C-alpha positions as CSV (number, residue, x, y, z in Angstrom):
1,M,50.9,-23.0,35.9
2,N,49.8,-23.3,32.3
3,Q,51.8,-21.3,29.7
4,L,50.0,-19.0,27.4
5,V,50.6,-19.7,23.7
6,G,49.3,-18.0,20.7
7,I,50.4,-14.5,21.6
8,E,54.0,-13.6,21.1
9,T,54.0,-10.2,22.9
10,F,51.8,-9.5,25.8
11,E,52.2,-6.6,28.1
12,L,51.6,-7.8,31.7
13,K,49.8,-5.5,34.1
14,E,49.1,-5.8,37.7
15,E,45.5,-4.7,37.3
16,V,43.6,-5.4,34.0
17,S,40.0,-4.0,33.4
18,E,37.4,-5.5,31.2
19,N,38.0,-2.6,28.8
20,D,41.6,-3.6,28.5
21,L,40.7,-7.1,27.5
22,M,38.2,-5.8,25.0
23,L,41.1,-4.0,23.2
24,L,42.8,-7.1,22.5
25,P,41.9,-8.1,18.9
26,T,43.3,-11.6,19.5
27,Q,41.6,-12.2,22.8
28,D,39.4,-15.0,21.4
29,L,42.5,-16.7,20.1
30,V,44.1,-17.1,23.6
31,K,44.5,-20.6,24.6
32,Y,46.4,-22.6,27.2
33,E,48.8,-25.3,26.3
34,N,47.4,-28.9,26.4
35,E,44.0,-27.4,26.8
36,P,41.0,-27.5,24.2
37,V,40.3,-24.3,22.5
38,V,37.1,-22.5,24.0
39,C,35.6,-19.8,21.9
40,E,32.5,-18.2,23.0
41,A,31.6,-16.8,19.5
42,A,31.3,-20.5,18.3
43,A,28.8,-21.5,21.0
44,P,25.3,-22.2,19.8
45,R,22.9,-19.3,20.1
46,R,19.3,-19.7,21.4
47,F,17.9,-16.5,19.8
48,S,18.2,-15.0,16.3
49,V,20.7,-12.3,15.4
50,P,19.6,-8.8,15.9
51,L,17.3,-7.4,13.3
52,S,17.3,-3.9,12.0
53,D,14.1,-1.9,11.4
54,S,14.5,-2.3,7.7
55,D,14.7,-6.1,8.2
56,L,11.4,-6.1,10.1
57,Q,9.8,-4.1,7.6
58,E,11.0,-6.4,4.9
59,R,9.6,-9.3,6.7
60,I,6.3,-7.7,7.2
61,L,6.0,-7.1,3.4
62,K,7.0,-10.6,2.5
63,A,4.2,-12.0,4.8
64,I,1.6,-10.3,2.5
65,P,0.3,-12.8,-0.1
66,K,1.5,-12.0,-3.7
67,K,-2.1,-11.7,-4.9
68,T,-2.9,-9.1,-2.2
69,R,0.3,-7.2,-3.2
70,N,-0.9,-7.2,-6.8
71,N,-4.3,-5.9,-5.7
72,N,-2.8,-3.1,-3.7
73,K,-0.6,-2.2,-6.7
74,W,-3.7,-2.2,-8.9
75,A,-5.8,-0.1,-6.6
76,L,-3.0,2.6,-6.3
77,G,-2.6,2.6,-10.1
78,V,-6.3,3.4,-10.5
79,W,-6.0,6.1,-7.8
80,V,-3.2,7.7,-9.5
81,A,-4.7,7.6,-13.0
82,W,-7.9,9.2,-11.4
83,T,-5.9,12.0,-9.8
84,L,-4.1,12.9,-13.0
85,E,-7.3,13.3,-14.8
86,R,-9.3,14.8,-11.9
87,N,-6.7,17.5,-11.3
88,L,-7.4,18.8,-14.9
89,Y,-10.8,19.9,-13.8
90,Q,-11.3,23.4,-12.2
91,E,-13.7,21.9,-9.7
92,T,-10.9,20.0,-8.0
93,I,-9.2,23.3,-6.9
94,T,-12.5,24.8,-6.2
95,D,-13.8,22.0,-4.0
96,G,-10.7,20.8,-2.2
97,G,-8.5,23.9,-2.3
98,N,-5.5,22.0,-3.8
99,A,-4.7,19.4,-6.4
100,I,-5.2,15.7,-5.2
101,P,-1.9,14.1,-4.5
102,S,-1.0,10.9,-6.4
103,D,0.0,9.4,-3.1
104,P,-3.1,9.0,-0.7
105,N,-0.6,9.0,2.3
106,L,-0.2,12.8,1.8
107,L,-3.9,13.3,2.7
108,S,-5.1,13.8,6.2
109,N,-7.9,11.5,7.4
110,E,-10.6,14.3,6.8
111,L,-9.3,15.0,3.1
112,L,-8.9,11.2,2.5
113,N,-12.6,10.7,3.6
114,Y,-13.5,13.5,1.2
115,W,-11.5,12.5,-1.9
116,M,-12.1,8.8,-1.4
117,A,-15.8,9.4,-1.6
118,H,-15.3,11.1,-4.9
119,F,-12.9,8.6,-6.1
120,I,-15.4,5.7,-5.5
121,Q,-18.1,7.4,-7.4
122,E,-16.0,8.6,-10.3
123,C,-13.7,5.7,-11.0
124,R,-14.2,3.7,-14.2
125,R,-12.5,0.9,-16.2
126,V,-10.1,1.7,-18.9
127,D,-12.9,1.2,-21.4
128,T,-15.0,3.7,-19.3
129,S,-17.5,1.0,-18.2
130,P,-18.4,0.9,-14.4
131,Y,-16.5,-1.2,-12.0
132,P,-18.7,-4.0,-10.4
133,P,-19.7,-3.6,-6.8
134,N,-17.1,-6.2,-5.6
135,S,-14.4,-4.3,-7.5
136,L,-15.2,-1.1,-5.9
137,V,-14.7,-2.7,-2.5
138,Q,-11.4,-4.2,-3.6
139,L,-10.2,-0.9,-4.7
140,A,-10.8,0.8,-1.4
141,S,-9.4,-2.2,0.5
142,G,-6.2,-2.0,-1.6
143,I,-5.7,1.6,-0.8
144,Q,-6.5,1.0,2.9
145,R,-4.0,-1.9,3.0
146,Y,-1.3,0.3,1.4
147,L,-1.9,3.1,4.0
148,R,-1.8,0.6,6.8
149,T,1.1,-1.7,5.8
150,D,3.4,0.6,3.7
151,C,2.6,3.9,5.5
152,N,1.9,2.7,9.1
153,R,-1.5,4.6,9.1
154,N,-3.3,2.0,11.3
155,D,-5.9,4.6,12.1
156,V,-7.4,4.5,8.6
157,S,-10.5,2.3,8.9
158,L,-12.6,2.9,5.9
159,F,-15.2,0.2,6.6
160,E,-15.5,0.5,10.3
161,K,-19.2,1.1,10.9
162,D,-18.9,2.7,14.3
163,S,-16.3,5.2,13.1
164,S,-17.5,8.7,12.0
165,T,-14.2,9.5,10.4
166,F,-15.0,7.9,7.1
167,A,-18.7,7.8,7.3
168,F,-19.1,10.1,4.2
169,F,-17.0,7.7,2.1
170,R,-19.0,4.6,3.2
171,K,-22.4,6.4,2.2
172,C,-21.0,7.2,-1.1
173,L,-19.7,3.6,-1.7
174,D,-23.0,2.2,-0.5
175,S,-24.9,4.4,-2.9
176,R,-22.7,3.6,-5.8
177,M,-22.8,-0.1,-5.2
178,K,-26.7,0.0,-5.2
179,E,-26.8,2.1,-8.3
180,I,-24.5,-0.3,-10.2
181,T,-26.4,-3.4,-9.0
182,N,-29.6,-1.8,-10.0
183,N,-28.3,-1.5,-13.5
184,G,-27.5,-5.3,-13.6
185,I,-23.7,-4.8,-13.5
186,G,-21.8,-7.4,-11.5
187,T,-25.0,-9.6,-10.9
188,N,-23.8,-12.5,-13.1
189,V,-20.8,-14.0,-11.3
190,K,-18.4,-16.1,-13.5
191,R,-17.8,-19.6,-12.2
192,A,-16.0,-22.5,-13.7
193,D,-18.1,-25.4,-14.8
194,P,-17.7,-28.6,-12.6
195,I,-15.9,-31.5,-14.1
196,L,-18.2,-34.6,-14.4
197,T,-17.3,-38.2,-14.2
198,T,-17.8,-38.5,-17.9
199,D,-15.3,-35.6,-18.4
200,E,-12.7,-37.4,-16.2
201,E,-13.3,-40.7,-18.2
202,A,-12.8,-38.9,-21.5
203,M,-9.4,-37.5,-20.3
204,W,-8.3,-41.0,-19.6
205,D,-9.6,-42.3,-23.0
206,S,-8.0,-39.5,-25.0
207,G,-4.6,-39.9,-23.4
208,V,-4.6,-36.5,-21.6
209,F,-4.2,-38.7,-18.5
210,N,-1.4,-41.2,-19.3
211,C,0.9,-42.9,-16.9
212,N,3.4,-43.7,-19.5
213,T,4.3,-40.1,-20.6
214,S,5.7,-37.1,-18.5
215,N,3.0,-34.8,-19.6
216,G,0.2,-37.4,-19.0
217,L,1.6,-38.0,-15.5
218,T,1.8,-34.3,-14.8
219,N,-1.9,-33.8,-15.8
220,I,-2.8,-36.7,-13.5
221,V,-0.9,-35.3,-10.5
222,F,-2.4,-31.8,-11.0
223,F,-5.9,-33.1,-11.5
224,Y,-6.2,-35.5,-8.6
225,N,-4.4,-33.1,-6.2
226,C,-7.2,-30.6,-7.0
227,K,-9.9,-33.3,-6.8
228,L,-8.8,-35.3,-3.8
229,F,-6.8,-32.7,-1.6
230,G,-8.7,-29.5,-2.6
231,F,-5.6,-27.7,-4.2
232,R,-7.0,-24.3,-5.4
233,A,-4.1,-21.7,-5.8
234,L,-1.1,-22.3,-8.1
235,D,1.3,-21.8,-5.1
236,E,-0.1,-25.0,-3.6
237,H,1.1,-26.9,-6.5
238,K,4.4,-25.1,-7.0
239,Q,5.5,-25.4,-3.3
240,L,4.2,-28.9,-2.6
241,D,6.7,-31.0,-0.6
242,A,7.0,-34.8,-0.2
243,S,6.9,-34.3,3.5
244,Q,3.3,-33.2,3.3
245,F,2.3,-36.8,2.4
246,R,2.2,-39.8,4.8
247,I,1.3,-43.5,4.2
248,S,-0.4,-45.5,6.8
249,V,-2.2,-48.9,7.0
250,D,-5.6,-49.3,8.7
251,T,-6.7,-52.3,10.7
252,I,-7.9,-54.2,7.8
253,G,-4.8,-53.7,5.7
254,N,-5.9,-50.9,3.5
255,K,-3.2,-48.2,2.7
256,L,-4.2,-44.6,3.5
257,L,-2.6,-41.6,2.0
258,H,-2.6,-38.6,4.4
259,Y,-2.1,-35.0,3.1
260,T,-1.3,-32.0,5.4
261,G,-1.6,-28.5,3.8
262,R,0.4,-25.4,4.6
263,L,-0.2,-21.8,3.7
264,C,-2.7,-21.2,1.0
265,K,-5.3,-18.5,0.0
266,N,-7.6,-19.1,3.0
267,V,-5.0,-20.1,5.6
268,Q,-2.2,-17.5,6.0
269,G,-1.1,-18.8,9.5
270,G,-0.9,-15.3,11.0
271,L,-2.6,-13.7,14.0
272,N,-6.0,-13.5,12.3
273,N,-5.8,-17.1,11.2
274,R,-4.6,-18.7,14.4
275,N,-7.8,-20.5,14.8
276,V,-8.0,-21.7,11.2
277,D,-6.5,-25.2,10.7
278,V,-4.6,-26.1,7.5
279,K,-6.0,-28.8,5.2
280,L,-6.0,-32.3,6.4
281,R,-7.1,-35.0,3.9
282,K,-7.1,-38.8,4.0
283,V,-7.5,-41.0,1.0
284,T,-7.9,-44.8,1.1
285,Q,-7.6,-47.5,-1.6
286,Q,-11.3,-47.6,-2.1
287,T,-12.9,-44.6,-0.6
288,Q,-11.9,-41.0,0.1
289,D,-12.6,-39.3,3.4
290,A,-12.4,-35.4,3.5
């Protein structure tokens, strides 16, 4: 019979229950002489450790793109500024019965529908100029995302056409967008000018692209990542990893550079993007194939 070692004093009992064993703080240190130590705690686990509710909520918030979080913060900031000024008017108490809360989550859906309609009609930029139509939609979308994500108000659907809950808000938004467009605001969309072949050649000739300097090499990598692989957002450059590139050789001996994208502005990899593929690009020595 093997002799127990590792425990100097051990009270022997005729009948030992599982609860008795659990009370032994050194139970996982018990070993038999001449036998390997077996520790259940060290066994590999198949599943992750248990997560608390706060951990889950933190992961949900981290999954929201940074630009979207900033948009939500901007929209709430405009709402707060509007409520502070709107509450100075006697009409606010007369119309709504109470001051408008700076947190839209404190409003019922009925009051949210009412005050969001006023907000979208009355909000202005800091310089008092009107917001363009797209900015109005972004304001409302930011507030809706805040209510859904941070406040778990999944019943808030400001833009759902078949829902009558926020029909008044949608009519006010629609009329405001038409009014602004009719005044010529937001009709001229700013776009970056395309880079022509002559521009690219000029950057090589001027030394902006230079394989012999660190700055010149950085400019080359940045430019051709955009041109050949379709990089758009800054995060695609910052989070670029060598494992995303692969080199192969075709049947006639030409080398091919393969690029596989990851998360980006239009590919978030979540439930709504499960049918959207990441970027796949292939560049040969002589031609490029997108």
